[in-house]
N, CA, C and O atoms as a Tripos MOL2 file, in Angstrom:
@<TRIPOS>MOLECULE
protein
  308   307    77     0     0
PROTEIN
NO_CHARGES

@<TRIPOS>ATOM
      1 N         185.6010  151.3090  151.0720 N.3       1 MET1
      2 CA        184.5500  150.3350  151.3110 C.3       1 MET1
      3 C         185.0760  149.2340  152.2180 C.2       1 MET1
      4 O         186.1650  148.7040  151.9970 O.2       1 MET1
      5 N         184.3120  148.9000  153.2200 N.am      2 LYS2
      6 CA        184.7100  147.8590  154.1620 C.3       2 LYS2
      7 C         184.0320  146.5460  153.7930 C.2       2 LYS2
      8 O         182.8810  146.5120  153.3590 O.2       2 LYS2
      9 N         184.7770  145.4780  153.9800 N.am      3 THR3
     10 CA        184.2230  144.1360  153.9030 C.3       3 THR3
     11 C         184.5480  143.4700  155.2320 C.2       3 THR3
     12 O         185.0940  144.1130  156.1290 O.2       3 THR3
     13 N         184.2220  142.2010  155.3670 N.am      4 PHE4
     14 CA        184.3680  141.5480  156.6650 C.3       4 PHE4
     15 C         185.1060  140.2270  156.5470 C.2       4 PHE4
     16 O         185.0470  139.5550  155.5170 O.2       4 PHE4
     17 N         185.8090  139.8610  157.6300 N.am      5 VAL5
     18 CA        186.4470  138.5530  157.7530 C.3       5 VAL5
     19 C         185.9480  137.9000  159.0330 C.2       5 VAL5
     20 O         185.4490  138.5730  159.9350 O.2       5 VAL5
     21 N         186.0890  136.5860  159.1010 N.am      6 GLN6
     22 CA        185.8560  135.8570  160.3470 C.3       6 GLN6
     23 C         187.2140  135.6910  161.0070 C.2       6 GLN6
     24 O         188.1630  135.2250  160.3780 O.2       6 GLN6
     25 N         187.3040  136.0650  162.2520 N.am      7 LEU7
     26 CA        188.5770  136.1160  162.9540 C.3       7 LEU7
     27 C         188.5450  135.2050  164.1700 C.2       7 LEU7
     28 O         187.6010  135.2400  164.9590 O.2       7 LEU7
     29 N         189.5920  134.3830  164.3160 N.am      8 LYS8
     30 CA        189.7130  133.5070  165.4860 C.3       8 LYS8
     31 C         191.1340  133.6340  166.0130 C.2       8 LYS8
     32 O         192.1020  133.3620  165.3030 O.2       8 LYS8
     33 N         191.2420  134.0540  167.2730 N.am      9 LEU9
     34 CA        192.5360  134.2030  167.9340 C.3       9 LEU9
     35 C         192.6450  133.1280  169.0140 C.2       9 LEU9
     36 O         191.7060  132.9110  169.7810 O.2       9 LEU9
     37 N         193.7820  132.4640  169.0680 N.am     10 PHE10
     38 CA        193.9380  131.3060  169.9360 C.3      10 PHE10
     39 C         194.8750  131.5700  171.1060 C.2      10 PHE10
     40 O         195.7240  132.4600  171.0640 O.2      10 PHE10
     41 N         194.6970  130.7690  172.1510 N.am     11 ALA11
     42 CA        195.5490  130.7430  173.3500 C.3      11 ALA11
     43 C         195.7040  132.1470  173.9420 C.2      11 ALA11
     44 O         194.7070  132.8090  174.2290 O.2      11 ALA11
     45 N         196.9380  132.6000  174.1230 N.am     12 THR12
     46 CA        197.1660  133.8890  174.7890 C.3      12 THR12
     47 C         196.6920  135.0790  173.9700 C.2      12 THR12
     48 O         196.5800  136.1830  174.5030 O.2      12 THR12
     49 N         196.4110  134.8800  172.6890 N.am     13 LEU13
     50 CA        195.9050  135.9790  171.8610 C.3      13 LEU13
     51 C         194.3940  136.1510  171.9950 C.2      13 LEU13
     52 O         193.8440  137.1480  171.5280 O.2      13 LEU13
     53 N         193.7290  135.2080  172.6140 N.am     14 ALA14
     54 CA        192.2650  135.2490  172.7160 C.3      14 ALA14
     55 C         191.7620  136.5250  173.3880 C.2      14 ALA14
     56 O         190.6620  136.9910  173.0930 O.2      14 ALA14
     57 N         192.5630  137.0870  174.2880 N.am     15 ASN15
     58 CA        192.1140  138.3130  174.9630 C.3      15 ASN15
     59 C         192.0790  139.5220  174.0320 C.2      15 ASN15
     60 O         191.5610  140.5730  174.4090 O.2      15 ASN15
     61 N         192.6210  139.3880  172.8190 N.am     16 HIS16
     62 CA        192.5490  140.4470  171.8120 C.3      16 HIS16
     63 C         191.3300  140.2950  170.9050 C.2      16 HIS16
     64 O         191.1130  141.1210  170.0190 O.2      16 HIS16
     65 N         190.5380  139.2530  171.1160 N.am     17 THR17
     66 CA        189.4000  138.9830  170.2310 C.3      17 THR17
     67 C         188.3370  140.0720  170.3830 C.2      17 THR17
     68 O         187.8290  140.2980  171.4820 O.2      17 THR17
     69 N         188.0050  140.7420  169.2890 N.am     18 PRO18
     70 CA        186.9590  141.7700  169.3660 C.3      18 PRO18
     71 C         185.5690  141.1340  169.4200 C.2      18 PRO18
     72 O         185.3900  139.9810  169.0260 O.2      18 PRO18
     73 N         184.5970  141.8890  169.9070 N.am     19 GLU19
     74 CA        183.2240  141.3780  169.9910 C.3      19 GLU19
     75 C         182.6690  141.0220  168.6210 C.2      19 GLU19
     76 O         181.8430  140.1170  168.5040 O.2      19 GLU19
     77 N         183.1080  141.7120  167.6000 N.am     20 ASN20
     78 CA        182.6030  141.4900  166.2460 C.3      20 ASN20
     79 C         183.5270  140.5710  165.4380 C.2      20 ASN20
     80 O         183.6530  140.7400  164.2260 O.2      20 ASN20
     81 N         184.1680  139.6110  166.0900 N.am     21 ALA21
     82 CA        185.1400  138.7350  165.4330 C.3      21 ALA21
     83 C         184.5320  137.9240  164.2840 C.2      21 ALA21
     84 O         185.2390  137.5640  163.3420 O.2      21 ALA21
     85 N         183.2360  137.6360  164.3540 N.am     22 ASP22
     86 CA        182.5930  136.8920  163.2630 C.3      22 ASP22
     87 C         182.4000  137.7490  162.0140 C.2      22 ASP22
     88 O         182.2580  137.2170  160.9130 O.2      22 ASP22
     89 N         182.3960  139.0660  162.1800 N.am     23 ARG23
     90 CA        182.2540  140.0030  161.0480 C.3      23 ARG23
     91 C         183.1650  141.1970  161.3020 C.2      23 ARG23
     92 O         182.7010  142.3260  161.4600 O.2      23 ARG23
     93 N         184.4650  140.9320  161.3380 N.am     24 TYR24
     94 CA        185.4260  141.9950  161.6260 C.3      24 TYR24
     95 C         185.6890  142.7920  160.3430 C.2      24 TYR24
     96 O         186.0550  142.2100  159.3230 O.2      24 TYR24
     97 N         185.5070  144.1090  160.3840 N.am     25 PRO25
     98 CA        185.6610  144.9190  159.1660 C.3      25 PRO25
     99 C         187.1230  145.0780  158.7580 C.2      25 PRO25
    100 O         187.9930  145.3180  159.5950 O.2      25 PRO25
    101 N         187.3760  144.9400  157.4600 N.am     26 VAL26
    102 CA        188.6970  145.1680  156.8860 C.3      26 VAL26
    103 C         188.5310  145.9490  155.5910 C.2      26 VAL26
    104 O         187.4720  145.9280  154.9640 O.2      26 VAL26
    105 N         189.5820  146.6280  155.2100 N.am     27 SER27
    106 CA        189.6030  147.2980  153.9090 C.3      27 SER27
    107 C         190.1590  146.3170  152.8860 C.2      27 SER27
    108 O         191.2440  145.7730  153.0920 O.2      27 SER27
    109 N         189.4450  146.0770  151.7880 N.am     28 PRO28
    110 CA        189.9600  145.1750  150.7570 C.3      28 PRO28
    111 C         191.3510  145.6090  150.2990 C.2      28 PRO28
    112 O         191.5970  146.7850  150.0310 O.2      28 PRO28
    113 N         192.2540  144.6270  150.2170 N.am     29 GLY29
    114 CA        193.6250  144.9260  149.8210 C.3      29 GLY29
    115 C         194.5580  145.1660  150.9880 C.2      29 GLY29
    116 O         195.7590  145.3480  150.7900 O.2      29 GLY29
    117 N         194.0280  145.1700  152.2050 N.am     30 SER30
    118 CA        194.9010  145.3250  153.3670 C.3      30 SER30
    119 C         195.6300  144.0020  153.6210 C.2      30 SER30
    120 O         195.2950  142.9740  153.0330 O.2      30 SER30
    121 N         196.6180  144.0440  154.4940 N.am     31 THR31
    122 CA        197.4230  142.8560  154.7680 C.3      31 THR31
    123 C         197.1340  142.3060  156.1650 C.2      31 THR31
    124 O         196.4870  142.9530  156.9880 O.2      31 THR31
    125 N         197.6270  141.1120  156.4000 N.am     32 ILE32
    126 CA        197.5340  140.5330  157.7430 C.3      32 ILE32
    127 C         198.2300  141.4480  158.7430 C.2      32 ILE32
    128 O         197.7470  141.6130  159.8640 O.2      32 ILE32
    129 N         199.3450  142.0400  158.3620 N.am     33 LYS33
    130 CA        200.0560  142.9740  159.2480 C.3      33 LYS33
    131 C         199.1470  144.1460  159.6160 C.2      33 LYS33
    132 O         199.1230  144.5590  160.7750 O.2      33 LYS33
    133 N         198.4010  144.6890  158.6530 N.am     34 ASN34
    134 CA        197.4440  145.7560  158.9550 C.3      34 ASN34
    135 C         196.3970  145.2760  159.9520 C.2      34 ASN34
    136 O         196.0250  146.0050  160.8720 O.2      34 ASN34
    137 N         195.9250  144.0490  159.7670 N.am     35 LEU35
    138 CA        194.9360  143.4650  160.6730 C.3      35 LEU35
    139 C         195.5060  143.3410  162.0810 C.2      35 LEU35
    140 O         194.8450  143.7090  163.0520 O.2      35 LEU35
    141 N         196.7230  142.8260  162.1960 N.am     36 LEU36
    142 CA        197.3630  142.7000  163.5090 C.3      36 LEU36
    143 C         197.5050  144.0610  164.1690 C.2      36 LEU36
    144 O         197.2590  144.1990  165.3670 O.2      36 LEU36
    145 N         197.8980  145.0650  163.4000 N.am     37 ASP37
    146 CA        198.0320  146.4230  163.9480 C.3      37 ASP37
    147 C         196.6890  146.9200  164.4840 C.2      37 ASP37
    148 O         196.6390  147.5390  165.5470 O.2      37 ASP37
    149 N         195.6050  146.6530  163.7600 N.am     38 SER38
    150 CA        194.2880  147.1230  164.2020 C.3      38 SER38
    151 C         193.8360  146.4290  165.4810 C.2      38 SER38
    152 O         192.9990  146.9530  166.2160 O.2      38 SER38
    153 N         194.3890  145.2520  165.7420 N.am     39 LEU39
    154 CA        194.0440  144.4930  166.9500 C.3      39 LEU39
    155 C         195.0530  144.7110  168.0790 C.2      39 LEU39
    156 O         194.9230  144.1190  169.1500 O.2      39 LEU39
    157 N         196.0520  145.5560  167.8420 N.am     40 ASN40
    158 CA        197.1240  145.8170  168.8160 C.3      40 ASN40
    159 C         197.8790  144.5440  169.1860 C.2      40 ASN40
    160 O         198.2260  144.3320  170.3480 O.2      40 ASN40
    161 N         198.1290  143.6980  168.1820 N.am     41 ILE41
    162 CA        198.9010  142.4710  168.3760 C.3      41 ILE41
    163 C         200.2610  142.6700  167.7160 C.2      41 ILE41
    164 O         200.3340  142.8710  166.5040 O.2      41 ILE41
    165 N         201.3440  142.6160  168.5020 N.am     42 PRO42
    166 CA        202.6750  142.7440  167.8990 C.3      42 PRO42
    167 C         202.9430  141.5770  166.9440 C.2      42 PRO42
    168 O         202.5210  140.4480  167.1970 O.2      42 PRO42
    169 N         203.6330  141.8550  165.8680 N.am     43 LEU43
    170 CA        203.9470  140.8300  164.8810 C.3      43 LEU43
    171 C         204.6770  139.6470  165.5210 C.2      43 LEU43
    172 O         204.4890  138.5030  165.1080 O.2      43 LEU43
    173 N         205.5010  139.9210  166.5180 N.am     44 SER44
    174 CA        206.2530  138.8560  167.1910 C.3      44 SER44
    175 C         205.3420  137.8960  167.9560 C.2      44 SER44
    176 O         205.7600  136.7870  168.2910 O.2      44 SER44
    177 N         204.1100  138.3070  168.2350 N.am     45 GLU45
    178 CA        203.1670  137.4580  168.9740 C.3      45 GLU45
    179 C         202.2910  136.6040  168.0610 C.2      45 GLU45
    180 O         201.5380  135.7610  168.5490 O.2      45 GLU45
    181 N         202.3740  136.8030  166.7660 N.am     46 ALA46
    182 CA        201.5680  136.0360  165.8100 C.3      46 ALA46
    183 C         202.4850  135.0450  165.0980 C.2      46 ALA46
    184 O         203.0580  135.3610  164.0550 O.2      46 ALA46
    185 N         202.6200  133.8620  165.6570 N.am     47 LYS47
    186 CA        203.5650  132.8790  165.1260 C.3      47 LYS47
    187 C         203.0060  132.1190  163.9230 C.2      47 LYS47
    188 O         203.6970  131.9450  162.9200 O.2      47 LYS47
    189 N         201.7590  131.6710  164.0270 N.am     48 LEU48
    190 CA        201.1200  130.9290  162.9440 C.3      48 LEU48
    191 C         199.8760  131.6820  162.5010 C.2      48 LEU48
    192 O         199.0220  132.0270  163.3180 O.2      48 LEU48
    193 N         199.7810  131.9320  161.2150 N.am     49 ILE49
    194 CA        198.6360  132.6580  160.6600 C.3      49 ILE49
    195 C         198.0560  131.8250  159.5270 C.2      49 ILE49
    196 O         198.7710  131.4060  158.6170 O.2      49 ILE49
    197 N         196.7600  131.5920  159.5950 N.am     50 PHE50
    198 CA        196.0740  130.8200  158.5680 C.3      50 PHE50
    199 C         194.9490  131.6520  157.9580 C.2      50 PHE50
    200 O         194.1660  132.2710  158.6780 O.2      50 PHE50
    201 N         194.8730  131.6630  156.6410 N.am     51 VAL51
    202 CA        193.7740  132.2860  155.9240 C.3      51 VAL51
    203 C         193.1140  131.1910  155.1010 C.2      51 VAL51
    204 O         193.7330  130.6070  154.2120 O.2      51 VAL51
    205 N         191.8420  130.9200  155.4080 N.am     52 ASN52
    206 CA        191.1080  129.8400  154.7370 C.3      52 ASN52
    207 C         191.8860  128.5270  154.7870 C.2      52 ASN52
    208 O         191.9960  127.8190  153.7850 O.2      52 ASN52
    209 N         192.4270  128.2100  155.9740 N.am     53 ASN53
    210 CA        193.1480  126.9690  156.2550 C.3      53 ASN53
    211 C         194.4900  126.8390  155.5430 C.2      53 ASN53
    212 O         195.0360  125.7380  155.4700 O.2      53 ASN53
    213 N         195.0300  127.9280  155.0210 N.am     54 VAL54
    214 CA        196.3380  127.9210  154.3730 C.3      54 VAL54
    215 C         197.2610  128.8350  155.1720 C.2      54 VAL54
    216 O         196.9170  129.9810  155.4590 O.2      54 VAL54
    217 N         198.4480  128.3120  155.5330 N.am     55 ARG55
    218 CA        199.3870  129.1200  156.3030 C.3      55 ARG55
    219 C         199.9340  130.2410  155.4230 C.2      55 ARG55
    220 O         200.3410  130.0140  154.2830 O.2      55 ARG55
    221 N         199.9350  131.4540  155.9750 N.am     56 VAL56
    222 CA        200.4120  132.6370  155.2600 C.3      56 VAL56
    223 C         201.3200  133.4510  156.1680 C.2      56 VAL56
    224 O         201.4200  133.1900  157.3660 O.2      56 VAL56
    225 N         201.9750  134.4360  155.5800 N.am     57 GLY57
    226 CA        202.7940  135.3720  156.3310 C.3      57 GLY57
    227 C         202.0630  136.6890  156.5240 C.2      57 GLY57
    228 O         200.9550  136.8710  156.0210 O.2      57 GLY57
    229 N         202.6820  137.6010  157.2490 N.am     58 PRO58
    230 CA        202.0340  138.8850  157.5490 C.3      58 PRO58
    231 C         201.8210  139.7660  156.3170 C.2      58 PRO58
    232 O         201.0350  140.7120  156.3600 O.2      58 PRO58
    233 N         202.5150  139.4600  155.2220 N.am     59 GLU59
    234 CA        202.3560  140.2560  154.0050 C.3      59 GLU59
    235 C         201.1650  139.8200  153.1600 C.2      59 GLU59
    236 O         200.8480  140.4610  152.1580 O.2      59 GLU59
    237 N         200.4980  138.7270  153.5590 N.am     60 ALA60
    238 CA        199.3520  138.2170  152.7890 C.3      60 ALA60
    239 C         198.2550  139.2710  152.7090 C.2      60 ALA60
    240 O         197.9400  139.9360  153.6950 O.2      60 ALA60
    241 N         197.6850  139.4110  151.5300 N.am     61 VAL61
    242 CA        196.6320  140.3990  151.2780 C.3      61 VAL61
    243 C         195.2670  139.7490  151.5170 C.2      61 VAL61
    244 O         195.0250  138.6110  151.1140 O.2      61 VAL61
    245 N         194.3880  140.4940  152.1760 N.am     62 ILE62
    246 CA        193.0270  140.0120  152.4180 C.3      62 ILE62
    247 C         192.0390  140.9440  151.7170 C.2      62 ILE62
    248 O         192.2820  142.1410  151.5680 O.2      62 ILE62
    249 N         190.9310  140.3650  151.2950 N.am     63 PHE63
    250 CA        189.9530  141.1230  150.5140 C.3      63 PHE63
    251 C         188.5660  141.1390  151.1400 C.2      63 PHE63
    252 O         187.7050  141.9130  150.7220 O.2      63 PHE63
    253 N         188.3440  140.2900  152.1400 N.am     64 GLY64
    254 CA        187.0330  140.1500  152.7570 C.3      64 GLY64
    255 C         186.4690  138.7830  152.4530 C.2      64 GLY64
    256 O         186.6750  138.2400  151.3680 O.2      64 GLY64
    257 N         185.7550  138.2280  153.4150 N.am     65 GLY65
    258 CA        185.1730  136.9050  153.2520 C.3      65 GLY65
    259 C         186.0610  135.7880  153.7490 C.2      65 GLY65
    260 O         185.6240  134.6390  153.8190 O.2      65 GLY65
    261 N         187.3030  136.0970  154.0970 N.am     66 GLU66
    262 CA        188.2160  135.0580  154.5590 C.3      66 GLU66
    263 C         187.9400  134.6500  156.0070 C.2      66 GLU66
    264 O         187.3600  135.4010  156.7920 O.2      66 GLU66
    265 N         188.3770  133.4360  156.3270 N.am     67 ARG67
    266 CA        188.4290  132.9570  157.7090 C.3      67 ARG67
    267 C         189.8950  133.0020  158.1240 C.2      67 ARG67
    268 O         190.7450  132.3810  157.4850 O.2      67 ARG67
    269 N         190.1880  133.7320  159.1870 N.am     68 ILE68
    270 CA        191.5700  133.9640  159.6100 C.3      68 ILE68
    271 C         191.7750  133.4380  161.0200 C.2      68 ILE68
    272 O         191.0360  133.7940  161.9380 O.2      68 ILE68
    273 N         192.7770  132.5930  161.1860 N.am     69 GLY69
    274 CA        193.1510  132.0750  162.4900 C.3      69 GLY69
    275 C         194.5750  132.4890  162.8150 C.2      69 GLY69
    276 O         195.4670  132.3790  161.9730 O.2      69 GLY69
    277 N         194.7910  132.9660  164.0390 N.am     70 ILE70
    278 CA        196.1160  133.4300  164.4530 C.3      70 ILE70
    279 C         196.4920  132.7710  165.7660 C.2      70 ILE70
    280 O         195.7410  132.8130  166.7400 O.2      70 ILE70
    281 N         197.6870  132.1520  165.7740 N.am     71 PHE71
    282 CA        198.1890  131.4540  166.9480 C.3      71 PHE71
    283 C         199.4610  132.1320  167.4540 C.2      71 PHE71
    284 O         200.2670  132.6120  166.6570 O.2      71 PHE71
    285 N         199.6420  132.1740  168.7720 N.am     72 PRO72
    286 CA        200.8740  132.7220  169.3340 C.3      72 PRO72
    287 C         201.9740  131.6590  169.3070 C.2      72 PRO72
    288 O         201.7130  130.4970  168.9970 O.2      72 PRO72
    289 N         203.2110  132.0640  169.6350 N.am     73 PRO73
    290 CA        204.2640  131.0470  169.8120 C.3      73 PRO73
    291 C         203.8250  130.0900  170.9240 C.2      73 PRO73
    292 O         203.2290  130.5090  171.9170 O.2      73 PRO73
    293 N         204.1220  128.8280  170.7470 N.am     74 VAL74
    294 CA        203.7130  127.8280  171.7330 C.3      74 VAL74
    295 C         204.9540  127.2490  172.3870 C.2      74 VAL74
    296 O         205.8960  126.8360  171.7110 O.2      74 VAL74
    297 N         204.9390  127.2250  173.7000 N.am     75 GLY75
    298 CA        206.0470  126.6370  174.4430 C.3      75 GLY75
    299 C         205.5900  125.3360  175.0890 C.2      75 GLY75
    300 O         204.3930  125.0970  175.2460 O.2      75 GLY75
    301 N         206.5040  124.5410  175.4420 N.am     76 GLY76
    302 CA        206.1470  123.2730  176.0870 C.3      76 GLY76
    303 C         207.3930  122.5850  176.5580 C.2      76 GLY76
    304 O         208.5160  123.0260  176.3110 O.2      76 GLY76
    305 N         207.1690  121.5120  177.2310 N.am     77 GLY77
    306 CA        208.3550  120.8160  177.7200 C.3      77 GLY77
    307 C         208.0350  119.4540  178.1670 C.2      77 GLY77
    308 O         208.9230  118.7250  178.6110 O.2      77 GLY77
@<TRIPOS>BOND
     1     1     2 1
     2     2     3 1
     3     3     4 2
     4     3     5 am
     5     5     6 1
     6     6     7 1
     7     7     8 2
     8     7     9 am
     9     9    10 1
    10    10    11 1
    11    11    12 2
    12    11    13 am
    13    13    14 1
    14    14    15 1
    15    15    16 2
    16    15    17 am
    17    17    18 1
    18    18    19 1
    19    19    20 2
    20    19    21 am
    21    21    22 1
    22    22    23 1
    23    23    24 2
    24    23    25 am
    25    25    26 1
    26    26    27 1
    27    27    28 2
    28    27    29 am
    29    29    30 1
    30    30    31 1
    31    31    32 2
    32    31    33 am
    33    33    34 1
    34    34    35 1
    35    35    36 2
    36    35    37 am
    37    37    38 1
    38    38    39 1
    39    39    40 2
    40    39    41 am
    41    41    42 1
    42    42    43 1
    43    43    44 2
    44    43    45 am
    45    45    46 1
    46    46    47 1
    47    47    48 2
    48    47    49 am
    49    49    50 1
    50    50    51 1
    51    51    52 2
    52    51    53 am
    53    53    54 1
    54    54    55 1
    55    55    56 2
    56    55    57 am
    57    57    58 1
    58    58    59 1
    59    59    60 2
    60    59    61 am
    61    61    62 1
    62    62    63 1
    63    63    64 2
    64    63    65 am
    65    65    66 1
    66    66    67 1
    67    67    68 2
    68    67    69 am
    69    69    70 1
    70    70    71 1
    71    71    72 2
    72    71    73 am
    73    73    74 1
    74    74    75 1
    75    75    76 2
    76    75    77 am
    77    77    78 1
    78    78    79 1
    79    79    80 2
    80    79    81 am
    81    81    82 1
    82    82    83 1
    83    83    84 2
    84    83    85 am
    85    85    86 1
    86    86    87 1
    87    87    88 2
    88    87    89 am
    89    89    90 1
    90    90    91 1
    91    91    92 2
    92    91    93 am
    93    93    94 1
    94    94    95 1
    95    95    96 2
    96    95    97 am
    97    97    98 1
    98    98    99 1
    99    99   100 2
   100    99   101 am
   101   101   102 1
   102   102   103 1
   103   103   104 2
   104   103   105 am
   105   105   106 1
   106   106   107 1
   107   107   108 2
   108   107   109 am
   109   109   110 1
   110   110   111 1
   111   111   112 2
   112   111   113 am
   113   113   114 1
   114   114   115 1
   115   115   116 2
   116   115   117 am
   117   117   118 1
   118   118   119 1
   119   119   120 2
   120   119   121 am
   121   121   122 1
   122   122   123 1
   123   123   124 2
   124   123   125 am
   125   125   126 1
   126   126   127 1
   127   127   128 2
   128   127   129 am
   129   129   130 1
   130   130   131 1
   131   131   132 2
   132   131   133 am
   133   133   134 1
   134   134   135 1
   135   135   136 2
   136   135   137 am
   137   137   138 1
   138   138   139 1
   139   139   140 2
   140   139   141 am
   141   141   142 1
   142   142   143 1
   143   143   144 2
   144   143   145 am
   145   145   146 1
   146   146   147 1
   147   147   148 2
   148   147   149 am
   149   149   150 1
   150   150   151 1
   151   151   152 2
   152   151   153 am
   153   153   154 1
   154   154   155 1
   155   155   156 2
   156   155   157 am
   157   157   158 1
   158   158   159 1
   159   159   160 2
   160   159   161 am
   161   161   162 1
   162   162   163 1
   163   163   164 2
   164   163   165 am
   165   165   166 1
   166   166   167 1
   167   167   168 2
   168   167   169 am
   169   169   170 1
   170   170   171 1
   171   171   172 2
   172   171   173 am
   173   173   174 1
   174   174   175 1
   175   175   176 2
   176   175   177 am
   177   177   178 1
   178   178   179 1
   179   179   180 2
   180   179   181 am
   181   181   182 1
   182   182   183 1
   183   183   184 2
   184   183   185 am
   185   185   186 1
   186   186   187 1
   187   187   188 2
   188   187   189 am
   189   189   190 1
   190   190   191 1
   191   191   192 2
   192   191   193 am
   193   193   194 1
   194   194   195 1
   195   195   196 2
   196   195   197 am
   197   197   198 1
   198   198   199 1
   199   199   200 2
   200   199   201 am
   201   201   202 1
   202   202   203 1
   203   203   204 2
   204   203   205 am
   205   205   206 1
   206   206   207 1
   207   207   208 2
   208   207   209 am
   209   209   210 1
   210   210   211 1
   211   211   212 2
   212   211   213 am
   213   213   214 1
   214   214   215 1
   215   215   216 2
   216   215   217 am
   217   217   218 1
   218   218   219 1
   219   219   220 2
   220   219   221 am
   221   221   222 1
   222   222   223 1
   223   223   224 2
   224   223   225 am
   225   225   226 1
   226   226   227 1
   227   227   228 2
   228   227   229 am
   229   229   230 1
   230   230   231 1
   231   231   232 2
   232   231   233 am
   233   233   234 1
   234   234   235 1
   235   235   236 2
   236   235   237 am
   237   237   238 1
   238   238   239 1
   239   239   240 2
   240   239   241 am
   241   241   242 1
   242   242   243 1
   243   243   244 2
   244   243   245 am
   245   245   246 1
   246   246   247 1
   247   247   248 2
   248   247   249 am
   249   249   250 1
   250   250   251 1
   251   251   252 2
   252   251   253 am
   253   253   254 1
   254   254   255 1
   255   255   256 2
   256   255   257 am
   257   257   258 1
   258   258   259 1
   259   259   260 2
   260   259   261 am
   261   261   262 1
   262   262   263 1
   263   263   264 2
   264   263   265 am
   265   265   266 1
   266   266   267 1
   267   267   268 2
   268   267   269 am
   269   269   270 1
   270   270   271 1
   271   271   272 2
   272   271   273 am
   273   273   274 1
   274   274   275 1
   275   275   276 2
   276   275   277 am
   277   277   278 1
   278   278   279 1
   279   279   280 2
   280   279   281 am
   281   281   282 1
   282   282   283 1
   283   283   284 2
   284   283   285 am
   285   285   286 1
   286   286   287 1
   287   287   288 2
   288   287   289 am
   289   289   290 1
   290   290   291 1
   291   291   292 2
   292   291   293 am
   293   293   294 1
   294   294   295 1
   295   295   296 2
   296   295   297 am
   297   297   298 1
   298   298   299 1
   299   299   300 2
   300   299   301 am
   301   301   302 1
   302   302   303 1
   303   303   304 2
   304   303   305 am
   305   305   306 1
   306   306   307 1
   307   307   308 2
@<TRIPOS>SUBSTRUCTURE
     1 MET1         2 RESIDUE 1 A MET
     2 LYS2         6 RESIDUE 1 A LYS
     3 THR3        10 RESIDUE 1 A THR
     4 PHE4        14 RESIDUE 1 A PHE
     5 VAL5        18 RESIDUE 1 A VAL
     6 GLN6        22 RESIDUE 1 A GLN
     7 LEU7        26 RESIDUE 1 A LEU
     8 LYS8        30 RESIDUE 1 A LYS
     9 LEU9        34 RESIDUE 1 A LEU
    10 PHE10       38 RESIDUE 1 A PHE
    11 ALA11       42 RESIDUE 1 A ALA
    12 THR12       46 RESIDUE 1 A THR
    13 LEU13       50 RESIDUE 1 A LEU
    14 ALA14       54 RESIDUE 1 A ALA
    15 ASN15       58 RESIDUE 1 A ASN
    16 HIS16       62 RESIDUE 1 A HIS
    17 THR17       66 RESIDUE 1 A THR
    18 PRO18       70 RESIDUE 1 A PRO
    19 GLU19       74 RESIDUE 1 A GLU
    20 ASN20       78 RESIDUE 1 A ASN
    21 ALA21       82 RESIDUE 1 A ALA
    22 ASP22       86 RESIDUE 1 A ASP
    23 ARG23       90 RESIDUE 1 A ARG
    24 TYR24       94 RESIDUE 1 A TYR
    25 PRO25       98 RESIDUE 1 A PRO
    26 VAL26      102 RESIDUE 1 A VAL
    27 SER27      106 RESIDUE 1 A SER
    28 PRO28      110 RESIDUE 1 A PRO
    29 GLY29      114 RESIDUE 1 A GLY
    30 SER30      118 RESIDUE 1 A SER
    31 THR31      122 RESIDUE 1 A THR
    32 ILE32      126 RESIDUE 1 A ILE
    33 LYS33      130 RESIDUE 1 A LYS
    34 ASN34      134 RESIDUE 1 A ASN
    35 LEU35      138 RESIDUE 1 A LEU
    36 LEU36      142 RESIDUE 1 A LEU
    37 ASP37      146 RESIDUE 1 A ASP
    38 SER38      150 RESIDUE 1 A SER
    39 LEU39      154 RESIDUE 1 A LEU
    40 ASN40      158 RESIDUE 1 A ASN
    41 ILE41      162 RESIDUE 1 A ILE
    42 PRO42      166 RESIDUE 1 A PRO
    43 LEU43      170 RESIDUE 1 A LEU
    44 SER44      174 RESIDUE 1 A SER
    45 GLU45      178 RESIDUE 1 A GLU
    46 ALA46      182 RESIDUE 1 A ALA
    47 LYS47      186 RESIDUE 1 A LYS
    48 LEU48      190 RESIDUE 1 A LEU
    49 ILE49      194 RESIDUE 1 A ILE
    50 PHE50      198 RESIDUE 1 A PHE
    51 VAL51      202 RESIDUE 1 A VAL
    52 ASN52      206 RESIDUE 1 A ASN
    53 ASN53      210 RESIDUE 1 A ASN
    54 VAL54      214 RESIDUE 1 A VAL
    55 ARG55      218 RESIDUE 1 A ARG
    56 VAL56      222 RESIDUE 1 A VAL
    57 GLY57      226 RESIDUE 1 A GLY
    58 PRO58      230 RESIDUE 1 A PRO
    59 GLU59      234 RESIDUE 1 A GLU
    60 ALA60      238 RESIDUE 1 A ALA
    61 VAL61      242 RESIDUE 1 A VAL
    62 ILE62      246 RESIDUE 1 A ILE
    63 PHE63      250 RESIDUE 1 A PHE
    64 GLY64      254 RESIDUE 1 A GLY
    65 GLY65      258 RESIDUE 1 A GLY
    66 GLU66      262 RESIDUE 1 A GLU
    67 ARG67      266 RESIDUE 1 A ARG
    68 ILE68      270 RESIDUE 1 A ILE
    69 GLY69      274 RESIDUE 1 A GLY
    70 ILE70      278 RESIDUE 1 A ILE
    71 PHE71      282 RESIDUE 1 A PHE
    72 PRO72      286 RESIDUE 1 A PRO
    73 PRO73      290 RESIDUE 1 A PRO
    74 VAL74      294 RESIDUE 1 A VAL
    75 GLY75      298 RESIDUE 1 A GLY
    76 GLY76      302 RESIDUE 1 A GLY
    77 GLY77      306 RESIDUE 1 A GLY
């Protein structure tokens, strides 16, 4: 059974944003790493991950209904 998450990808990851980002299908019990794999985003490119405004790691489990934000490494000078 599929459920949905709201997905927001920032900066250089924005080009990976699917058309259905507001209702992106996930399998309940899958992880952020599974989500990144489905979006073809290497784990090394996902520096900051937030689920419902809480920072999490790639092992975090999602069940559907979450708001997920993913940021790449940020450089500056």
